[in-house]
C-alpha positions as CSV (number, residue, x, y, z in Angstrom):
1,X,26.4,12.4,-4.9
2,X,23.5,14.4,-6.5
3,X,20.3,12.3,-6.1
4,X,17.0,13.1,-7.7
5,X,13.7,11.5,-6.6
6,X,10.8,11.5,-8.9
7,X,7.2,10.8,-7.6
8,X,3.9,12.6,-8.2
9,X,3.0,12.1,-4.6
10,X,6.4,12.7,-3.1
11,X,7.6,11.9,-0.4
12,X,5.4,8.7,-0.6
13,X,7.6,5.6,-0.4
14,X,10.7,7.8,-0.1
15,X,9.6,9.6,3.1
16,X,12.4,8.0,5.1
17,X,15.0,7.4,2.4
18,X,15.3,10.9,1.0
19,X,16.1,12.7,4.2
20,X,18.4,9.8,5.3
21,X,20.5,10.3,2.2
22,X,20.5,14.1,2.7
23,X,21.8,13.5,6.2
24,X,24.7,11.5,4.8
25,X,25.8,14.6,2.9
26,X,24.3,13.9,-0.5
27,X,22.7,16.7,-2.6
28,X,19.1,15.4,-2.6
29,X,16.3,17.0,-4.7
30,X,12.8,15.8,-5.5
31,X,10.7,16.4,-8.6
32,X,6.9,16.2,-8.2
33,X,3.8,17.5,-9.8
34,X,2.7,21.1,-9.2
35,X,-0.5,20.0,-7.4
36,X,1.3,18.0,-4.8
37,X,1.0,19.9,-1.5
38,X,2.5,17.2,0.8
39,X,5.2,18.4,3.2
40,X,8.6,17.3,2.0
41,X,11.7,16.5,4.0
42,X,14.0,17.7,1.2
43,X,14.1,20.4,-1.4
44,X,11.4,20.0,-4.1
45,X,11.0,21.2,-7.7
46,X,7.7,20.8,-9.5
47,X,6.6,20.0,-13.0
48,X,3.4,21.1,-14.8
49,X,0.4,19.0,-14.4
50,X,-0.2,17.1,-17.7
51,X,-3.2,18.1,-19.9
52,X,-6.1,15.7,-20.0
53,X,-5.7,13.1,-22.7
54,X,-8.8,12.9,-24.8
55,X,-8.9,9.4,-26.3
56,X,-11.9,7.1,-26.5
57,X,-9.9,3.9,-26.5
58,X,-9.0,2.6,-23.1
59,X,-6.3,0.5,-24.7
60,X,-4.3,3.5,-25.7
61,X,-5.4,6.1,-23.1
62,X,-3.2,4.9,-20.2
63,X,0.0,4.8,-22.2
64,X,-0.9,8.2,-23.7
65,X,-1.4,9.6,-20.2
66,X,1.8,8.1,-18.9
67,X,3.8,9.4,-21.9
68,X,2.2,12.9,-21.4
69,X,3.3,12.9,-17.8
70,X,6.7,11.6,-18.7
71,X,7.2,14.4,-21.2
72,X,6.2,17.0,-18.6
73,X,8.8,15.5,-16.2
74,X,11.4,15.5,-19.0
75,X,10.8,19.2,-19.8
76,X,11.2,20.1,-16.1
77,X,14.3,18.0,-16.0
78,X,15.8,19.9,-19.0
79,X,15.1,23.2,-17.1
80,X,16.9,21.8,-14.0
81,X,19.9,20.9,-16.2
82,X,20.0,24.0,-18.4
83,X,19.0,26.8,-15.9
84,X,20.1,25.4,-12.6
85,X,23.0,23.2,-13.7
86,X,21.6,20.2,-11.9
87,X,23.0,16.9,-13.2
88,X,22.2,13.9,-11.0
89,X,24.4,10.9,-10.4
90,X,21.3,8.8,-9.5
91,X,17.6,9.2,-10.4
92,X,15.1,7.1,-8.3
93,X,11.6,7.3,-9.6
94,X,8.3,5.4,-9.3
95,X,7.3,3.8,-12.6
96,X,3.6,3.8,-12.0
97,X,2.7,7.0,-13.8
98,X,5.3,7.2,-16.6
99,X,7.4,9.9,-14.9
100,X,10.7,8.3,-15.7
101,X,10.0,7.4,-19.3
102,X,12.1,10.1,-21.0
103,X,14.7,11.1,-18.3
104,X,17.4,9.1,-20.1
105,X,17.1,11.7,-22.9
106,X,18.0,14.5,-20.5
107,X,20.5,12.8,-18.3
108,X,21.9,9.8,-20.3
109,X,24.8,9.3,-17.9
110,X,22.8,9.1,-14.7
111,X,22.0,5.8,-13.0
112,X,18.3,5.2,-13.3
113,X,16.6,3.4,-10.5
114,X,12.9,2.4,-10.6
115,X,10.5,1.7,-7.7
116,X,8.8,-1.2,-9.3
117,X,5.6,-1.7,-7.3
118,X,3.7,-4.2,-9.5
119,X,3.4,-5.6,-13.0
120,X,-0.1,-6.3,-14.2
121,X,-1.0,-9.9,-15.2
122,X,-4.1,-11.4,-16.8
123,X,-4.2,-14.6,-14.6
124,X,-3.5,-15.4,-11.0
125,X,-3.8,-11.9,-9.7
126,X,-6.4,-9.2,-9.0
127,X,-8.1,-9.1,-12.4
128,X,-9.4,-12.7,-12.4
129,X,-9.7,-13.3,-8.6
130,X,-13.2,-12.2,-7.6
131,X,-15.9,-13.8,-9.8
132,X,-18.6,-11.7,-8.2
133,X,-17.3,-8.5,-9.8
134,X,-14.9,-9.6,-12.5
135,X,-15.7,-11.5,-15.7
136,X,-12.3,-11.8,-17.5
137,X,-12.8,-12.5,-21.2
138,X,-10.4,-11.7,-24.1
139,X,-11.3,-8.0,-24.0
140,X,-10.4,-7.8,-20.3
141,X,-7.1,-9.6,-20.8
142,X,-6.2,-7.4,-23.7
143,X,-6.9,-4.3,-21.5
144,X,-4.8,-5.6,-18.7
145,X,-1.9,-6.4,-21.0
146,X,-2.1,-2.9,-22.5
147,X,-1.8,-1.4,-19.0
148,X,1.7,-2.8,-18.6
149,X,3.3,-1.0,-21.6
150,X,4.7,2.0,-19.7
151,X,5.8,-0.2,-16.8
152,X,7.8,-2.5,-19.1
153,X,9.3,0.4,-20.9
154,X,10.4,1.9,-17.6
155,X,12.0,-1.3,-16.4
156,X,13.8,-1.9,-19.7
157,X,15.4,1.6,-19.4
158,X,16.3,1.2,-15.7
159,X,19.7,0.2,-14.4
160,X,18.0,-1.5,-11.4
161,X,14.7,-1.7,-9.7
162,X,13.3,-2.1,-6.2
163,X,10.2,-4.0,-5.1
164,X,8.9,-3.9,-1.5
165,X,7.9,-7.6,-1.3
166,X,8.8,-10.9,-3.0
167,X,5.2,-11.3,-4.2
168,X,5.3,-7.9,-6.0
169,X,8.7,-8.6,-7.5
170,X,7.5,-12.0,-8.8
171,X,4.8,-10.3,-10.8
172,X,7.5,-9.1,-13.2
173,X,8.7,-11.5,-16.0
174,X,12.0,-13.3,-15.4
175,X,14.0,-11.1,-17.7
176,X,12.9,-8.0,-15.8
177,X,12.8,-9.7,-12.3
178,X,16.6,-10.1,-12.6
179,X,17.0,-6.3,-12.2
180,X,15.0,-6.2,-9.0
181,X,16.1,-6.0,-5.4
182,X,13.5,-6.7,-2.8
183,X,13.4,-4.4,0.2
184,X,10.4,-2.9,2.0
185,X,10.2,0.8,2.6
186,X,10.4,0.0,6.4
187,X,8.1,0.0,9.4
188,X,8.7,2.3,12.3
189,X,8.5,-0.4,15.0
190,X,9.6,1.9,17.8
191,X,6.7,4.2,17.2
192,X,4.3,1.3,16.8
193,X,5.4,-0.6,19.9
194,X,2.5,-1.9,22.0
195,X,1.3,0.7,24.5
196,X,-0.8,-0.4,27.5
197,X,-1.6,3.2,28.2
198,X,-3.1,3.9,24.7
199,X,-6.6,5.2,24.5
200,X,-8.9,5.6,21.4
201,X,-12.0,7.8,21.5
202,X,-14.7,7.5,18.8
203,X,-15.5,10.9,17.4
204,X,-18.9,12.3,18.2
205,X,-19.5,9.7,20.9
206,X,-18.7,9.2,24.6
207,X,-16.9,5.9,23.8
208,X,-13.2,5.5,24.7
209,X,-11.4,2.2,24.3
210,X,-8.2,0.9,25.9
211,X,-6.1,-2.2,25.5
212,X,-8.1,-5.3,26.6
213,X,-11.4,-3.9,25.5
214,X,-13.4,-6.0,23.0
215,X,-12.6,-4.1,19.8
216,X,-12.5,-5.4,16.2
217,X,-10.6,-3.2,13.8
218,X,-10.5,-3.0,10.0
219,X,-8.3,-0.6,8.1
220,X,-7.9,0.4,4.4
221,X,-7.4,3.5,2.4
222,X,-10.8,2.9,0.7
223,X,-13.6,0.6,1.6
224,X,-13.8,-1.6,-1.6
225,X,-13.7,-5.2,-2.8
226,X,-9.9,-5.2,-3.6
227,X,-9.3,-5.0,0.1
228,X,-12.1,-7.4,1.1
229,X,-14.6,-4.9,2.5
230,X,-17.5,-7.0,1.2
231,X,-16.2,-10.2,2.9
232,X,-15.6,-8.4,6.1
233,X,-19.1,-6.8,6.2
234,X,-20.8,-10.0,5.3
235,X,-19.0,-11.7,8.3
236,X,-20.0,-9.0,10.8
237,X,-23.6,-9.9,11.6
238,X,-22.6,-13.3,13.1
239,X,-19.6,-11.9,14.9
240,X,-21.7,-9.2,16.6
241,X,-24.5,-11.6,17.4
242,X,-22.0,-13.9,19.1
243,X,-20.2,-11.1,20.9
244,X,-22.8,-8.7,22.2
245,X,-20.2,-6.4,23.9
246,X,-17.9,-6.0,20.9
247,X,-17.4,-2.8,19.0
248,X,-16.1,-2.5,15.4
249,X,-13.8,0.3,14.3
250,X,-13.6,0.7,10.5
251,X,-11.1,3.1,8.9
252,X,-11.4,3.9,5.2
253,X,-12.7,6.5,2.7
254,X,-16.0,6.3,0.8
255,X,-14.5,6.0,-2.7
256,X,-12.3,3.5,-4.3
257,X,-8.5,3.3,-4.8
258,X,-8.4,0.3,-7.1
259,X,-10.9,-0.9,-9.6
260,X,-14.1,0.9,-10.6
261,X,-17.1,2.1,-8.6
262,X,-20.3,0.0,-8.1
263,X,-22.9,0.2,-10.8
264,X,-25.9,-0.1,-8.4
265,X,-24.9,2.0,-5.4
266,X,-23.4,5.3,-4.5
267,X,-20.3,3.6,-3.1
268,X,-18.9,0.2,-2.2
269,X,-19.2,1.2,1.5
270,X,-22.9,1.9,1.1
271,X,-23.6,-1.1,-1.0
272,X,-22.3,-3.7,1.5
273,X,-23.5,-1.8,4.5
274,X,-27.0,-1.8,3.1
275,X,-26.7,-5.5,2.3
276,X,-26.3,-6.4,6.1
277,X,-27.7,-3.3,7.7
278,X,-30.8,-5.1,9.0
279,X,-28.7,-7.7,10.8
280,X,-26.3,-5.3,12.5
281,X,-26.4,-3.3,15.7
282,X,-25.1,-0.1,14.1
283,X,-24.5,1.5,17.5
284,X,-21.5,-0.8,17.7
285,X,-20.2,-0.3,14.2
286,X,-18.1,2.9,13.8
287,X,-17.1,4.2,10.4
288,X,-14.2,6.6,11.1
289,X,-13.3,7.6,7.5
290,X,-9.6,8.8,7.4
291,X,-8.1,9.5,10.8
292,X,-4.7,11.1,11.8
293,X,-1.8,8.7,12.0
294,X,-1.3,9.1,15.7
295,X,-5.0,8.2,16.3
296,X,-4.6,5.2,13.9
297,X,-1.7,3.9,16.0
298,X,-3.7,4.3,19.2
299,X,-6.6,2.4,17.5
300,X,-4.2,-0.5,16.7
301,X,-3.0,-0.6,20.3
302,X,-6.6,-1.0,21.6
303,X,-7.5,-3.6,19.0
304,X,-8.3,-7.1,20.3
305,X,-8.6,-8.6,16.8
306,X,-7.6,-6.9,13.5
307,X,-8.9,-8.1,10.1
308,X,-7.0,-7.6,6.9
309,X,-8.0,-8.8,3.5
310,X,-6.6,-8.2,0.0
311,X,-6.9,-9.5,-3.5
312,X,-3.5,-10.9,-4.9
313,X,-2.2,-7.3,-5.3
314,X,0.0,-4.7,-3.7
315,X,0.3,-5.4,0.0
316,X,-0.9,-2.6,2.4
317,X,1.4,-1.1,4.9
318,X,-1.4,-1.5,7.4
319,X,-0.8,-5.2,7.6
320,X,2.8,-4.8,8.7
321,X,1.9,-1.9,11.0
322,X,-0.8,-3.9,12.7
323,X,1.7,-6.8,13.2
324,X,4.4,-4.4,14.6
325,X,1.8,-3.0,17.0
326,X,1.2,-6.5,18.3
327,X,-2.3,-7.0,17.0
328,X,-3.9,-10.3,16.8
329,X,-4.3,-10.5,13.0
330,X,-6.9,-12.5,11.0
331,X,-6.0,-12.1,7.4
332,X,-7.0,-13.4,3.9
333,X,-5.2,-16.5,2.7
334,X,-3.9,-14.8,-0.4
335,X,-0.4,-14.9,-1.8
336,X,0.9,-11.4,-0.7
337,X,-0.4,-12.1,2.8
338,X,1.3,-15.5,3.1
339,X,4.6,-13.8,2.7
340,X,4.0,-12.1,6.1
341,X,1.8,-14.5,8.0
342,X,2.1,-18.2,8.8
343,X,-1.2,-19.5,9.9
344,X,-1.2,-20.3,13.6
345,X,2.2,-18.7,14.2
346,X,2.1,-15.0,13.3
347,X,-1.7,-14.7,12.8
348,X,-4.7,-16.6,11.4
349,X,-5.4,-17.1,7.7
350,X,-8.9,-17.5,6.3
351,X,-10.0,-18.1,2.7
352,X,-10.9,-14.7,1.3
353,X,-14.4,-15.8,0.3
354,X,-15.3,-18.0,3.3
355,X,-17.8,-15.8,5.1
356,X,-18.7,-18.4,7.8
357,X,-14.9,-19.0,8.3
358,X,-14.4,-15.3,8.8
359,X,-17.2,-15.0,11.3
360,X,-15.7,-17.9,13.3
361,X,-12.1,-16.7,13.2
362,X,-13.1,-13.1,14.2
363,X,-15.4,-14.3,16.9
364,X,-12.7,-16.6,18.3
365,X,-10.2,-13.7,18.4
366,X,-12.6,-11.6,20.3
367,X,-13.7,-14.4,22.7
368,X,-10.3,-15.9,23.4
369,X,-7.6,-13.3,23.3
370,X,-5.3,-15.4,25.4
371,X,-5.0,-17.9,22.5
372,X,-3.7,-15.2,20.2
373,X,-1.2,-13.8,22.7
374,X,1.7,-15.9,21.4
375,X,0.8,-15.0,17.8
376,X,0.8,-11.3,18.7
377,X,4.3,-11.6,20.1
378,X,5.5,-13.6,17.1
379,X,4.0,-11.2,14.7
380,X,5.8,-8.2,16.1
381,X,9.1,-10.2,16.3
382,X,8.7,-11.1,12.6
383,X,8.3,-7.4,11.6
384,X,11.2,-6.4,13.9
385,X,13.5,-9.0,12.4
386,X,12.8,-8.3,8.7
387,X,10.9,-5.0,8.2
388,X,12.1,-2.6,10.9
389,X,12.9,0.7,9.4
390,X,16.0,1.6,11.3
391,X,17.7,-1.7,11.8
392,X,16.9,-3.4,8.6
393,X,15.2,-1.6,5.7
394,X,16.7,1.9,5.8
395,X,20.4,0.7,5.8
396,X,19.6,-1.6,2.8
397,X,17.8,1.2,0.9
398,X,20.7,3.5,1.4
399,X,23.1,0.9,0.2
400,X,20.9,0.3,-2.9
401,X,21.0,3.9,-3.9
402,X,24.7,4.6,-3.0
403,X,25.7,1.3,-4.6
404,X,24.2,2.2,-8.0
405,X,27.1,4.4,-8.9
406,X,29.7,2.2,-7.3
407,X,28.6,-0.7,-9.5
408,X,29.4,1.3,-12.6
């Protein structure tokens, strides 16, 4: 078959699937934005970056930006068809930025598959979860509803969709949920297997940690409220006071990936560090920024206790990766996490906002690692059984794409 992937950050979620399909003899091509410089495992064509949309109303701006991007993709698709003779049997694109909106007009016969990551909702999810930063009135609910327009359009057009978790699939209304298959992108459990020989050195220090050392880890793309950075930082003073030999490794960038910036600080990182700074031994708190993936794996392997928090939102790969690495995970008792962790069996769950509870749970994990040993083993076994890339997810993803044409 001829298969076209569409994603502005390709390879992204398709990093394993695209080359696997190519290895099975399919003609695989990816279409991405011209500014994307990420290495690709398959041949790539690029579309022009959309022009900035100058609209004052936030209600219409996101759809306008999505439609603009969709038009750019459609123009590039027309060129692929008319100048290069490329007519795909299957198109698989992410719906988040509008890239698939007009591809039916270029290739009406192709099967259109959507990576359906999340549908916005006004209640029971991220936008009304954290009263400290969110004050959802009618205006906020209208804005959230408006953000779903291009996502709904993309799903209506699609022949089928894919969501990585049951929680994310359940955010879609029933009439669209019926189109969705749930299958995660896959975790490379072989690469993440516990390694007793692992070492992690803190840059610009003489510190090197190994498995068994008293290390607390926290990982996110950005240090922000959506991923519980504020709850984690507020819990740290009591943890470090109770555990005078513990060190904390924090991975994450200064800005924000979700939501807006703080109004009263340069960054969320700085805001919540400043809030507890006077009660922390900062010689034992190490902000690492973004680190290479190999170093990140080594860091998980030396972790004695790993903290993960999230709003009811898209689940981070890092939770599954930490479980696959055999970490002792203490996580927020929120809906997307409960799909992965059963309290007391594959990790510990703590109310997102219970700061004393977080301090106690993290302290316990550092003080009594033997109590977490069965949970470490069960956590890795759970990921191996349901989310392993090679034995579970990749075969299902291949069948999802190849089956699109077979189903007519």
